[in-house]
N, C-alpha and C positions, 0 to 999 in steps of 0.2 A: 542055982548059979547053970545049969542046962538050959534052965527057960530065958535067962540073959542071955547067954549066947546065942538060942535061935531068935529072939527079939534083934538083937543087933545083925545078924545075920538077912533078917531079912529086911532091915533098916536098909543097907549096905545096897540090899538087892533094889530097893524101891528108888534110891537116890542114883543108883546108875541107870534106872529106866529113864527118870527124868530127864539126865544127863543125855543123854539118846534121843529123847523125844527133842530136848534143843539143839543137840547136834545136827537133828536132821531137817527142822523147822530152816534153820541158816541156812542148812547145805538146799533148799527149795526155794529160797529168796536168791540165793547168790548167783544159782543153777538161772534162774527165772532172765537175772540184771546180765547174766553173761552169755547165755542162749540167744539171746534178742540184739546180744552187740557182735557176734558173732557170724550169725546167720545173713545179717544188717551189710558187714566188712566182705562176708562171703561173697553174697551176690551182686555186690559192688565190685568187689575182686576178680568174681570169679572164679574162686580162691574154691577147689574139693574139700581141703586138709580142713576149714574157717568153717563153710557148710556142715561138714564130717562133726567137726567139734560144737555146733551150734544145736548139729542133730541129739547130737549123744548128753548134751547139756538138756534137751528136754526130756528125753529117755533116761538121763539120771531125777527128774522130777518127777515121772513117773511110779519110776523104782523106790523114790522116796516117800512119797504116797503112798503107796504098798504097802512100804517096813512101816512106814504107819498103822495102816490099818491090821497089820500082819502084827503090829503090837498090842491090838488094841481087845477086847473081847466079839468081835465081830465073828463069828461060827465061819462065815462066804469067805473069810482073809486067814482060813489057816496056815500057820508056817510053811506049810506044803505047798501049797496054790500061789499063796505069795511069793515064794521062791521061784515060781515056774514062771509067772510072770513075772518076776524079772529076769530070766533066766533066754525069756524069746524076746527080752526089750534089745541082746546082745546080734538077735537072727536082725532085727528091722536094719540096726545099725549095718551091720554088714551087708546085706541085702545093696544100700544105700549105696555105698564105701564103693561095691565090684560094680556097679552101673555108671557111679558119675567119676569114679577115673579110669573105667575103660574107654567112657563116650571121650572124656578130654586127652587121652594116649593117643586113639585111634585118627580124632581129626582133627590133632594139634592145638586143642582148642586150651591157647594159653591161657592163664591166670595174669591177673596184673598184679606189682608189685604192691605189698599190704605193708607199711610202717605198724598203722594199728591194729594189726594184726598178732605184728610179734609182742607188741606191747599188752593183748590178753593173753598170750601165752603164758608170759614169764607171769604176770598177776595170777593166772590163776595155779602158775608151781608153788608160788608161797602160799596161797589158802590149801588148794587143795590137797596137796601132804600133808601138812600136818591133823586137817580136818579126815582125813580119810586112813591116817594111820588113828587117830586118836576112834573112832568110831570103830575101827577094827576087834580096839584095842580092849572096847565097852566090849562087844558082840561075844569077845572068846571069855571072857568075864561074866556074862547072864547065859553063856554056851545058845548065844541063838542065830539061830542059821538065817533066819532074815535081815537081821541087822549085816553079819558077815557080808552076806550076798549083797546087800545093797552099800556096807564099808567098802567093798572090791568093786564096785560099782562107779565108786568115788575116784579110788586110786587109778581106775583107767582112764578118769579121766583126767589124773596126773600124767599118767603116757600118753597120751593122747595131745598135752600142751604140749610136752618135749618137740612130738614129732611136728605138731603147726608149727611150734619155734626153728625145726630145724628144716621144713617144705616153706613155709613162706620168708623165714631169715635168707636160706641162700637164693630165691627167686628177688627178695627182695636188695640183696647185697650184692648178686653179681649174675643174676638173669635169669637163673638156672630153674625156668620156670618148670621142668618135667619134674622135679624134687617135691614140688606142689601134691597131685595125684599119686606119685609113690609113695610119700610119708603116711599118704593116709591106708596104701594097699599094706603096707606092712602090720599094721593093727589088726590085721583079718585071723591070721594062725591062731593068737590071742585071743581075741576073741571070740574064736567057735570053740576053743580050749578052756573058756568060763561059763560058752553057752552048756558044753556035754557034762559038765559040774553042776548044776545049777537046775536043768532043765529036771 
């Protein structure tokens, strides 16, 4: 009976790891497309939130790739090192947001209204939310800090999507351009908190 229980537990663990790997691979594919579109429209419309959104997508690709390596048997990517690499990705995004938002606000560098930016944010909310919470659940089941950190990166993208919808949406609907860089700035305290937790 004890051997059967051990076998069943091992089967569940292996199955959870396979599900996690599939979700992470999907995350990489989705964020590649999302990042390309966000950066394209961000450059076209001079939108800080869209550019930040696109940068976060590529940072999430990096985090997801690190998580896959962290789940592998490669010693150079232990859980501890992989989690630190994910943590530093938060700092990269903070630096970009501080620079771009400060420049836009001080130089009145107005972004253009972006209908496609709003659509992109809505699509991201519908996809990133369920995806992030599913990975977080699996990470806690496996008690794996790398998966949990990577899932939180996805959930950050969900929060950023909401701010993109607010910043880009208010500019699109009412011409309130300054909400675009301000929306990005509001993510900095949360980002720094995540960096401190995972460094």
